[in-house]
Structures are given as structure tokens and as C-alpha cells.
C-alpha positions in Angstrom: 88.2 72.4 25.4 85.9 71.0 27.2 83.4 74.2 28.0 83.6 74.5 24.1 82.4 70.9 23.6 79.8 71.1 26.0 78.6 74.3 24.9 78.6 73.0 21.3 76.6 69.8 21.8 73.9 71.8 23.9 73.5 74.3 20.8 73.7 71.3 18.1 71.2 69.2 20.5 68.8 72.6 20.4 69.0 73.3 16.8 67.9 69.3 15.9 64.9 69.0 18.7 62.5 71.4 16.5 63.3 68.8 13.6 62.9 65.8 15.9 59.4 67.1 17.3 58.0 67.4 13.7 58.1 63.7 13.7 59.2 62.6 16.8 58.4 63.1 20.1 61.8 62.7 22.3 59.7 61.3 25.4 59.2 57.9 23.3 63.0 58.4 22.6 62.6 55.4 20.1 59.9 53.6 18.7 59.5 50.1 16.5 58.0 48.7 13.8 57.9 45.8 11.8 57.1 45.3 7.6 54.3 43.9 6.6 53.3 43.1 2.5 49.6 42.9 2.4 49.9 42.4 -0.9 51.1 38.8 -0.4 48.8 37.6 2.1 45.2 36.7 2.0 42.8 40.1 2.6 41.0 37.8 5.1 44.4 37.6 6.9 45.1 41.5 7.5 43.2 41.8 10.5 44.6 38.9 12.5 48.4 40.1 11.6 48.1 43.5 12.0 46.2 43.1 15.6 49.0 40.5 16.1 51.7 43.3 15.1 50.2 45.6 17.8 50.0 42.9 20.2 53.7 42.1 20.1 54.6 45.7 21.0 55.2 47.5 17.6 54.2 50.9 17.1 54.1 51.1 13.5 54.2 49.2 10.1 55.8 49.6 7.0 53.9 48.9 3.4 54.0 49.2 -0.4 57.8 49.5 -1.2 57.3 46.6 -3.7 53.5 46.7 -4.5 53.7 48.8 -7.7 52.3 46.1 -9.7 49.4 46.0 -7.4 49.3 50.0 -7.3 49.3 50.6 -11.0 48.2 47.1 -12.3 48.0 48.9 -16.1 49.3 52.1 -17.1 47.8 55.2 -15.4 45.1 53.2 -13.8 45.8 53.2 -9.9 43.8 51.1 -7.2 44.3 52.5 -3.8 41.4 50.4 -2.2 43.2 47.6 -0.9 46.0 50.2 1.0 43.2 52.1 2.2 41.9 48.9 4.0 45.3 48.2 5.5 45.0 51.7 6.8 41.5 51.3 8.0 42.7 48.2 10.2 46.1 49.6 11.0 44.6 52.5 12.7 41.9 50.1 14.7 45.3 48.8 16.3 46.9 52.4 16.5 49.9 51.6 14.2 51.3 54.4 12.5 52.3 54.0 9.1 55.7 53.9 6.7 54.4 54.4 3.2 57.0 53.4 0.5 57.1 54.6 -3.3 57.5 51.0 -5.2 60.0 52.1 -7.7 62.5 49.7 -6.4 60.4 46.9 -8.2 58.4 48.1 -12.1 55.7 46.2 -12.8 55.8 44.0 -16.1 53.6 46.1 -18.4 56.5 49.0 -17.6 59.0 46.9 -18.2 57.2 45.2 -21.7 56.6 48.6 -23.2 59.6 50.9 -22.0 62.4 48.0 -22.4 64.8 51.3 -22.3 64.3 51.7 -18.8 66.3 48.6 -18.0 69.7 49.0 -16.5 72.4 47.4 -19.3 75.3 45.1 -17.7 78.8 45.7 -18.6 78.7 42.7 -20.8 75.8 44.6 -23.1 72.9 42.4 -21.6 69.8 44.1 -20.4 68.6 43.1 -17.2 65.6 41.3 -17.2 62.1 41.7 -15.2 61.4 39.8 -12.2 64.3 41.1 -9.7 64.3 45.1 -7.8 66.5 48.0 -8.7 67.1 46.3 -11.9 66.0 49.9 -13.9 68.0 53.0 -15.1 68.2 56.0 -12.9 69.1 57.6 -15.7 66.1 56.9 -17.9 64.1 59.7 -18.8 61.1 57.5 -19.3 61.5 55.6 -16.0 61.7 58.9 -14.2 58.7 60.3 -16.0 56.6 56.9 -14.9 58.1 57.0 -10.9 56.7 60.7 -10.9 53.5 59.8 -11.8 53.0 57.1 -9.6 54.6 58.7 -7.0 52.5 61.7 -7.3 49.3 59.4 -7.3 50.2 58.1 -3.8 51.3 61.6 -2.4 48.1 62.8 -3.5 45.7 60.3 -1.9 47.5 59.6 1.4 49.7 62.8 1.9 47.2 64.2 4.0 46.0 60.8 5.7 47.1 61.6 9.3 47.3 57.5 9.6 50.5 58.0 7.9 54.0 58.8 9.6 56.1 59.5 6.7 57.5 57.9 3.7 60.3 55.8 2.6 61.5 56.2 -1.5 62.7 53.4 -3.2 64.1 50.4 -1.2 68.0 50.4 -0.3 68.8 52.4 -3.3 71.8 51.2 -5.2 72.2 48.3 -8.0 73.4 45.8 -6.1 77.3 45.7 -7.0 75.9 46.1 -10.8 76.8 49.4 -13.0 74.2 50.9 -15.3 75.7 51.1 -19.3 72.5 51.8 -21.0 72.4 54.3 -23.7 70.7 56.7 -21.5 73.5 56.5 -18.3 75.9 57.0 -21.1 74.2 60.1 -22.6 73.8 61.3 -18.9 77.4 60.8 -18.3 78.7 62.8 -21.0 76.4 65.5 -20.3 77.6 65.1 -16.5 81.6 65.8 -17.5 80.4 68.9 -19.6 79.1 69.8 -16.6 82.0 69.3 -14.2 85.0 70.0 -16.8 83.2 72.6 -19.2 85.9 71.9 -21.5 87.8 68.4 -23.2 91.0 69.8 -22.7 89.8 70.3 -18.6 89.1 66.3 -18.6 91.7 65.2 -20.7 93.7 67.2 -18.2 92.2 65.7 -14.9 92.0 62.3 -16.6 95.6 62.5 -17.6 94.8 61.1 -21.3 98.0 61.2 -22.4 98.7 58.3 -20.8 98.4 55.1 -23.3 97.0 58.0 -25.8 94.0 58.1 -24.6 93.2 62.1 -25.6 90.0 62.9 -26.2 88.4 65.6 -28.6 85.1 65.7 -28.3 82.9 64.5 -25.3 80.9 62.6 -27.2 83.5 60.1 -27.9 83.5 59.1 -24.0 82.2 56.1 -22.8 82.0 54.7 -19.2 84.4 52.8 -17.9 84.0 49.0 -18.7 85.7 47.1 -16.8 84.8 44.0 -18.6 85.8 45.5 -22.2 89.4 46.8 -20.7 92.7 45.5 -21.7 95.8 45.2 -19.7 94.1 47.4 -16.8 92.9 51.1 -16.8 94.3 53.9 -18.7 92.6 56.6 -16.6 92.0 55.7 -12.8 90.3 59.3 -12.6 87.9 58.6 -15.1 86.9 55.3 -13.1 86.4 57.5 -9.9 84.3 59.7 -11.8 82.1 57.1 -12.9 81.7 56.4 -9.4 80.6 59.9 -8.7 78.1 60.1 -11.4 76.5 56.7 -10.7 76.1 58.1 -7.2 75.0 61.3 -8.5 72.1 59.8 -10.5 71.0 57.9 -7.4 70.8 60.9 -5.6 68.8 63.1 -8.1 66.6 59.8 -8.6 65.8 60.2 -4.9 65.1 63.6 -5.1 63.2 63.9 -7.8 60.4 61.5 -5.8 61.5 63.8 -3.0 60.2 66.6 -4.0 57.0 65.5 -5.6 56.5 63.7 -2.0 56.7 67.4 -0.4 54.7 69.1 -3.1 51.8 67.2 -2.6 51.9 65.9 1.4 51.4 67.4 5.2 54.5 68.8 6.7 54.0 66.4 9.2 55.1 63.6 7.2 58.7 62.7 6.9 60.5 62.1 3.9 63.5 59.6 4.0 65.2 56.7 2.3 67.4 53.5 3.3 70.5 53.0 2.5 72.5 49.6 2.7 75.1 50.0 5.5 78.0 49.2 3.4 76.9 52.0 0.8 79.8 51.1 -1.8 77.6 52.3 -5.2 76.5 55.2 -3.8 76.6 57.9 -1.3 73.9 58.8 1.3 75.4 62.0 2.0 74.5 63.4 -1.5 70.9 62.9 -0.6 70.8 66.5 1.5 66.9 66.8 0.7 65.7 64.4 2.6 64.5 64.6 6.0 66.9 62.7 7.1 68.8 59.4 5.9 68.5 55.5 7.4 69.9 52.5 7.1 69.8 49.0 6.2 71.3 46.5 9.0 72.1 42.6 9.0 74.7 41.9 11.3 75.1 38.2 10.7 75.2 36.3 7.3 78.1 35.0 6.9 80.8 37.7 6.5 82.5 38.3 9.8 84.1 36.2 12.3 83.3 38.7 15.0 85.0 38.3 18.3 85.4 35.1 19.5 84.2 31.7 19.0 80.6 32.5 18.7 81.4 35.9 17.1 80.2 34.8 13.6 76.6 34.4 15.3 76.8 38.2 16.7 78.6 40.5 13.9 81.3 42.9 14.5 81.1 45.0 17.2 81.3 48.2 15.6 79.3 47.4 12.7 75.7 48.9 14.1 77.6 51.6 16.3 79.1 53.2 12.8 76.1 53.0 11.4 74.3 55.0 13.7 77.4 57.2 13.6 77.0 57.7 9.9 74.0 58.4 8.7 73.2 60.8 11.8 75.8 63.1 10.3 73.1 64.1 7.9 70.3 66.6 10.0 71.6 64.6 13.1 68.2 62.2 12.7 68.5 58.7 11.6 67.0 55.4 12.3 67.5 51.6 10.8 64.8 50.7 8.8 65.7 47.1 8.4 67.0 45.4 11.2 67.6 41.7 10.9 64.9 39.8 12.6 66.9 36.5 12.8 68.4 33.6 10.4 68.7 35.0 6.8 68.5 33.5 3.3 71.2 35.4 0.8 74.7 35.6 2.7 77.4 33.4 2.0 76.5 31.0 4.6 73.5 32.0 6.7 74.0 31.0 10.6 71.6 31.3 13.5 71.9 34.4 15.6 73.4 33.8 19.2 70.6 33.9 21.8 69.8 37.2 22.7 71.4 39.0 20.1 68.5 40.4 18.1 67.7 42.3 21.4 71.5 43.1 22.1 71.5 44.7 18.4 68.2 46.4 19.1 69.5 48.3 22.2 73.0 48.9 20.4 70.6 50.7 17.6 68.9 52.4 20.6 72.1 53.6 22.0 73.0 55.4 19.0 69.8 58.1 19.2 67.7 56.5 16.5 64.0 57.8 16.9 62.9 54.8 15.1 64.3 51.3 14.6 62.2 49.0 12.0 62.6 45.6 10.8 62.0 43.3 7.5 59.7 41.5 8.3 56.3 40.1 10.2 55.5 37.3 8.2 58.3 34.5 7.0 57.5 34.4 3.4 55.9 31.1 1.9 57.2 31.7 -1.5 59.9 33.8 -3.7 63.4 34.4 -3.2 63.9 35.1 0.5 61.4 32.1 1.9 64.3 30.8 4.6 64.6 34.6 5.7 63.1 34.5 9.3 60.5 37.1 10.4 58.5 38.0 13.6 56.3 34.9 12.8 56.5 31.5 11.5 55.2 30.0 8.5 52.1 29.4 10.1 51.6 33.0 10.6 50.9 33.3 13.9 53.6 32.1 16.3 56.2 34.4 17.2 60.0 33.4 16.1 62.7 33.4 18.5 63.7 36.8 16.8 59.8 38.0 17.5 60.1 37.1 21.2 63.6 39.2 21.6 61.8 42.4 19.9 58.4 41.9 22.1 61.3 41.9 25.4 63.1 45.0 23.9 59.7 47.3 23.3 58.7 46.2 26.6 62.0 47.8 28.1 61.9 50.8 26.4 58.3 51.3 27.6 59.5 51.1 30.9 62.7 53.1 30.6 60.5 56.0 29.1 59.1 56.6 32.4 62.2 57.7 33.5 63.1 60.0 30.5 64.5 63.5 31.2 64.4 65.9 28.7 67.5 67.5 27.5 70.1 65.2 29.5 73.6 66.3 29.3 76.6 64.0 28.0 78.7 63.3 31.3 81.9 65.6 31.0 84.4 62.6 30.8 82.7 60.9 28.1 82.3 64.1 26.1 86.1 64.9 26.7 87.3 61.8 24.4 84.9 62.8 21.7 86.5 62.3 18.4 85.6 62.9 14.9 86.7 61.0 11.7 86.6 62.8 8.3 85.4 61.0 5.7 84.9 61.5 1.8 83.7 58.2 -0.3 86.1 59.5 -2.9 89.0 57.9 -1.0 86.9 54.8 -1.3 86.3 54.7 -4.5 89.9 55.7 -5.8 91.9 53.6 -3.5 89.8 50.7 -5.0 91.0 51.0 -7.9 94.7 51.1 -7.1 94.6 49.2 -4.0 98.5 48.3 -4.4 97.7 45.1 -2.3 95.2 42.6 -2.6 94.8 43.3 1.2 93.7 46.2 1.1 90.6 47.9 1.8 89.2 51.3 2.8 86.1 50.4 4.4 88.1 48.3 6.9 91.0 50.6 7.5 88.5 53.6 8.5 86.3 51.2 10.5 89.4 49.6 12.2 90.1 53.3 13.2 86.5 53.8 14.7 86.4 50.3 16.7 89.9 51.3 18.1 88.6 54.6 19.4 85.3 52.9 20.5 87.4 50.6 22.8 88.5 53.5 24.4 84.7 54.3 25.1 85.1 57.4 22.9 82.0 59.0 21.5 82.5 59.6 17.8 80.8 61.4 14.8 81.7 61.0 11.2 81.9 64.3 9.6 83.0 65.9 5.9 85.6 67.8 4.7 83.6 71.2 5.6 82.9 70.1 9.0 84.2 72.6 11.6 86.4 70.7 13.9 87.3 73.1 16.7 84.8 71.2 19.0 86.8 67.9 18.7 89.7 66.9 21.2 90.7 64.6 18.6 90.4 64.0 15.1 91.6 61.3 13.2 92.0 61.1 9.1 92.3 57.7 7.9 93.9 56.9 4.8 92.9 60.3 3.1 94.6 59.7 -0.4 93.2 62.8 -2.0 93.7 66.2 -0.5 94.4 69.8 -1.4 96.4 72.6 0.0 93.4 74.3 1.9 92.3 70.9 3.3 95.4 70.4 4.6 95.5 73.8 5.7 92.7 73.2 7.9 94.1 70.4 9.3 96.8 72.6 10.4 95.3 75.3 11.9 93.5 72.7 13.7 96.1 71.2 15.6 97.9 74.9 16.1 94.8 76.0 17.7 94.7 72.9 20.6 93.6 69.8 18.6 94.9 66.4 18.1 95.3 65.2 14.9 95.9 61.6 14.2 96.7 60.7 10.6 97.2 57.4 9.1 98.7 55.4 5.8 98.1 56.5 2.4 97.1 60.2 3.5 97.8 63.3 1.4 99.5 60.9 -1.8 97.0 62.3 -4.3 95.2 65.7 -5.5 91.3 65.4 -5.8 91.8 64.6 -9.7 94.1 61.4 -8.4 97.0 62.8 -9.4 100.9 62.5 -7.8 101.9 66.3 -7.5 105.3 67.0 -9.1 107.2 67.3 -5.7 108.3 64.7 -2.9 106.3 61.9 -2.1 103.3 62.7 0.2 105.1 66.5 0.6 101.3 67.8 1.0 101.1 66.7 4.8 105.3 66.5 5.5 105.0 69.9 7.0 101.7 69.1 9.2 103.0 65.3 10.5 106.7 66.8 10.8 108.7 64.4 8.5 108.9 63.0 5.8 107.6 59.3 3.8 110.6 58.2 2.2 108.7 54.9 0.8 106.5 52.3 1.4 106.1 48.2 1.7 103.5 45.8 1.9 104.2 42.0 2.2 102.3 38.9 1.1 99.3 37.3 2.9 101.1 34.6 4.6 104.6 36.9 5.6 104.4 38.9 8.8 107.2 41.7 9.8 107.3 43.4 13.0 106.9 46.9 14.4 108.5 48.1 18.1 106.4 50.4 20.2 106.1 51.1 23.6 108.8 47.7 24.1 106.1 45.7 22.4 106.4 44.3 19.0 103.4 44.2 16.7 102.9 41.7 13.5 101.5 43.9 10.0 101.8 42.9 6.3 99.1 45.1 4.6 101.0 49.0 4.2 104.1 50.3 6.0 105.2 53.6 5.9 109.3 54.4 6.4 109.5 58.0 7.9 111.8 60.8 8.4 111.2 62.8 11.7 111.8 66.6 11.3 113.7 68.0 14.3 111.0 68.4 17.1 109.2 65.3 16.1 109.5 62.4 18.4 109.4 58.9 16.8 107.1 56.7 19.0 107.6 53.6 16.6 110.1 51.9 14.7 110.5 48.8 12.1 111.9 45.5 14.2 112.8 43.8 10.8 113.2 44.0 6.8 115.7 45.6 5.4 114.6 49.2 6.5 114.6 47.9 10.7 115.2 50.9 12.7 113.3 53.1 10.3 110.5 55.4 12.2 106.6 54.2 11.3 105.1 56.4 14.1 105.9 59.9 14.6 104.5 62.4 17.4 104.8 65.8 17.2 103.5 69.5 18.8 102.2 71.6 17.0 101.5 75.2 18.6 98.6 74.1 21.4 97.8 70.7 19.8 99.5 67.6 18.5 100.0 65.7 15.5 100.5 61.7 15.3 101.2 59.9 12.3 100.7 56.3 12.1 102.7 54.9 9.6 101.5 50.7 9.6 98.2 49.2 8.9 97.6 45.9 10.8 94.9 43.4 10.7 94.3 43.2 14.2 94.4 47.0 15.0 96.4 46.8 18.3 98.7 48.8 17.1 96.9 51.6 16.3 94.7 51.2 19.0 97.7 51.6 21.8 98.9 54.4 19.5 95.7 56.2 19.8 95.6 55.2 23.4 98.7 56.6 24.3 97.5 60.3 22.3 94.8 60.1 24.2 97.2 59.6 27.7 100.0 62.5 26.3 97.5 64.8 26.3 95.7 64.6 29.7 92.6 63.1 28.4 90.9 60.1 30.2 89.8 56.9 28.9 88.4 54.0 29.8 89.8 50.9 28.3 86.7 48.8 27.4 86.7 44.6 26.8 87.4 43.3 23.7 84.3 42.9 21.7 82.1 45.4 24.3 80.9 48.6 22.7 79.3 51.6 24.7 77.4 54.2 23.7 75.6 57.4 25.7 72.0 58.6 24.9 69.3 60.7 27.0 71.1 60.1 29.9 71.4 56.1 29.7 74.5 54.3 29.1 74.4 51.2 27.1 76.8 48.5 27.1 76.5 45.5 24.4 78.6 42.3 24.3 79.7 41.3 21.2 82.4 38.8 22.7 82.1 34.7 23.0 82.8 35.2 27.0 81.3 37.1 30.1 82.6 40.3 30.9 82.4 42.6 33.8 81.6 45.9 33.6 83.2 48.4 35.8 80.6 51.4 36.3 80.3 53.8 39.1 79.2 52.7 42.6 76.3 54.8 42.3 75.3 53.7 38.9 71.6 53.0 38.8 71.3 49.9 36.5 68.1 49.6 34.5 68.7 46.6 32.2 71.0 43.6 32.9 73.8 43.0 35.8 77.3 43.9 35.7 78.5 41.0 34.7 77.6 40.7 30.8 76.8 37.6 29.1 77.6 37.3 25.4 75.4 39.1 23.7 74.4 40.3 26.6 72.9 44.2 27.2 73.7 46.5 30.2 71.6 49.5 30.9 72.9 52.5 33.2 72.5 55.8 34.4 
């Protein structure tokens, strides 16, 4: 298995190298840039600003994403002179440029002349001008006008050697909103016709016999609207289909722009788009025609306590690493297009990041194999909706803020590290031997949200908890889809995979039987891909796989805690618990320690052919049970682990290990005595970094 892993890594690396060399030089490892909005500043300051960007150490800049009004001030009249000037100045200071299509912010002439292009909210109100992402992906008129402006830009800039690549739109999503405009309704019906072909097939998939919801014609169907539904949703599957449709519409809109660009630009210019790291509304993996996908990342905005009393200033330890591994899954290349520069303005509350943590985020992003890192933004704005959002320099336009200073420090360190770059570095065998895959399908995120069973259920948190547990054992992780060949991974985790079919379960069975170690968690295998329970015993789809039956499940209120006993230790839980009946030959690893089902199994383990299957039937808040079970899985099959201190992330790339301390206390890293340290010391302070080889 270990030799197979190593050969696969080398094969995959060779396959990706040609793509990377088209746009990125491997010996540079990572290049760093920053957003600049010339349209917001006096043209007399452009030279000063771009010179400062270069002097701070940045290698590229990023322009035009919100500038449609300046690019096309009236319909069909384009003004590129100002952008030509920006490119001239950028070239003067050896700054490459990422050019952006401006579709996120249509100009006023467009929204007034064609109000049908605007998104319609669930309450029937049309979105108003003056924000972003307020247009409809489904609008034929918006598609037409977007294609025209993108085509004009591509023809003008497509062979400009100063342009490194293109970003389509900005954070394509509707920021939690759903579109109910007439064009979206019509497109949804066409999407359903294409998927189901006949109305009888739709009725069967949606289960419309429930509550007399049967349709006789596709034209009767509307997008499910939570604001107009009484007494819940008759068909959860209809809401999943709405989410699938919404994601497909987004991907099609991106694809329209991608094709327009590719038809007109040099092959040396890449095309990408940046998605929110918490991409709940869309599915980045659907944008398969992009050269690669990238992401936006703001670790500190009031939505996590992190680790320890200062964790809220550093963010979740797993967050950047998970984004690296998730977004790299498409085409093997990724970057972060927006990495937090300092304090922001749009969070539930907006604390100052912990001293040094911005540099740590940069190293964490680097460690994920990213080819570029970019930050929003160079100058803190003096007006507009994000005035309190820090930039690299402050409101005077020249003085570097703390985040800007940390970016400069990181970029200097990277330049020094480049001198030590060795091509085709091979991942250390003991590290590669721990490699795990997590199988992911966004359908499960959407579907479990509709019928969560408990207010505490959060599919994304469940998935990232297992990811964090794997990383805490110093395991490299890849996020993969259902079609991925699993044979090269020593461990595969299937977390809360509620919707399955027979062939998928057989694939997992064969993986374990041939020597893999499969870990399955709660809610897996309950439904088919239409969201139906099979006419069989509960979770029958996975009974043979896990070597036992799931008799029932329970969940408790937020303040009520129950206990599970594993390895003579008790763990608290209240989110979800499965009561299991193991089959002959299946070992019981953990049992419930209280409630009326005390003594019932909740974690079981079996040998299957040359491999193993472990089912973890309890979901905890702190993840300690899940981590200890994973640890036992690794140890039981002879895979060595390195248990990391809480809050520490370790990643490897290009021959270098990078450790980031997201905890609120000093931690001492146990590294080989002959290791060569390039950045930091073995005792890492909070928000500190250690880089060694």
C-alpha cells in the first residue's frame, strides 16, 4: 500500500506539473498579490500606489472586478484607456495583473433599462441597484450583456503579456439569497424537464403523493419558497433539486464567461473564479471548465471561538487547510484570491486579529500547495460599505498597517525559501502512509439541512470536525467526490453521507475488502439519491458494509448531556447517537453509558477481507471521541501517527513541513533532531509558525 501511495503521488504530481508550468513557475512556489481599485482613487495617486505595492514585496495586483460602470459607462460604449494606464504603471514596477470580469456589479444604466435582470427575493421584492451579486444568473438579457462586456475586455486585453490571468465575477453566489424571478422559474422548469423527462418520474422522485402534491404538467411547478410554505415542506427532494438547480445556474453563468474569455485570450492567461470558503449556496466543483478554482478566506470575523481564550482572534485551526484541500480537488491547482488583511467590518463582531496571525495564515495557505495568495485590499477605503475594512495601508494611503507589515515579512521569507527549492520533492513515507480521503457530495449538506432532526445538526461542522481530527493526527487529507478511485488511500472517511445508492456502497465495500480502512459516521446510508427511505430495515444499505444494524437513533436538548464509554474513558454527547446491533465477527468498541439504552453499542469495528470498516455512531461537540476512534483505527492497522497539540496544524509541500499554532498557549514541536529549521523555533508561540525540512 505504501509503495502504491508513493507511485500515485509521483504520477499525479507529474500530470499536474504541465498545467502549473503554463501559468506558474514551480521554483517560485507561491506568488503573493493584492487587490487595487484604481477607479476609487485619484489617477495622480496610481503611480505612487502601485510603486508602493511593489516595494512592499507584492508580485501581482488584481483589478476591475467591480468596475463595469467605468468600463462601459453607457451601453455598448467601452472605455479601456484608464485600465491601459493602470497596466502601463503595473508593468513599470514589474507587477503582473489579474484582470476581472465585472459581472458582480451591473451599472445603473443596465439595471434601469433592463430591470428584469434583477434577482427576485422570496417575498416577491425585486433586488435594488446599489449592491452586488443582485442579478439573476437565469436572465437571458443579463447573460447577453455580460457576454458582450467580457468579450470586449477579452479582445482588448487577451494578448497583453502583463495580464497573468482572469477572475470571473467575484465570490459567485447570492450571499444566502435565492432567486425567484420569472426567468429563474422558467429555467427551473426546463432544468426539471431535462432531468426527469416525464412528469411521472418527477412525481415519483419528489414523493408528491404526500399531502396531495401531485403535478400533471411541468408548467405547474414553482421554485419552493420557504416564505410562502405553510406547515413545512411537502417534498424535501424538491428543495434539494432547487439547490442543485441554483448551483447549476451559477456554474453555467461562469461557464458562459469562461468560454467567451477562452475564445479570445492567449493560452498563457489562466481563467479562474473565487468562491466563498463556506460555499453553501453553490458548488465550486461544478465549474469544471475553469483552469482551476480558488477561494476567499476570512478566518476572524466573529463566527468562531477558536482554541483557547485568544482563539477568536486566530480562527479555527482547520479552516485554511480544509479550503486548500477542498479547492485543490478540481484540477489539482488552487490559490486564495482573498485572504484577510486585518480587521474587517462585516462580521457579527470584528476583533483585531492576534499579533502575527496574518503571517501565520499566509504560511498555512502556502503549506497547502497554493500557487498564489492574494489579499483584499491594498488601501483601506475612505467611503462605501466597507470603510472599516483594513487594507495593507491605512486611510492616509501610504502607511503600512500591521497586516501589511506581516505580508511584507512573509514575502521576504518566501523569497529566501525559494533559494532552497528542490524540484520534484517526494512526500516523506511516514507522512504519506497516513494519507486519508474524505468523500464529499454537497447534496448531503443541502439534504440534511432540510430535515436536520435537531437544531444542533450542521453537516459542514460534522465534516470539518472529522477533517480536523485527521489533521490532529498529522495526516495529509484530500477531499474527493464519489467517482474518485480510493485504492491509493490507506484511510477513507465517509462522514454523514446520508444519500447513497447500491453501486456507491459496493465501491466502499470493495475498497475495504482489498485492504483499505473505511471509517463511516452517523446518518450515512439512510436514503437514496432522491432522498427517499428504501422499503427495507433502517439503514439497510450499509448493514452488510459495517457489520451490524442500526436499531434506532436519539438526540438530546442543548443543555442535556449523555455519555459514551470507549477505551475505559467516558465522552459527552447530545447531538446524535445511533444504537447498534453488531453482527457475528464485529467488535464493539464503544457503548452508551447511560439513558435507557445504556450498554448498547455505538462504535463498531470489523475486518473485511484485507481491510477494516469502523462505524462511529455518536456525534459529539468537541470531537474527542471521534479523534480517539480514528487514532485507534490507525494504530490497529499499524499506521504510525503523530498526535499534535490541540490547535496545531502541520502540512507538507515542496520538501518543507509547516506548523501553525492556532492555540492560545506556547507549544513545543517534536521534530527530528537532524531537521533543519528555516523559520521559527521549536517552541511556537500563539499565532506562530515553524518551517523545517
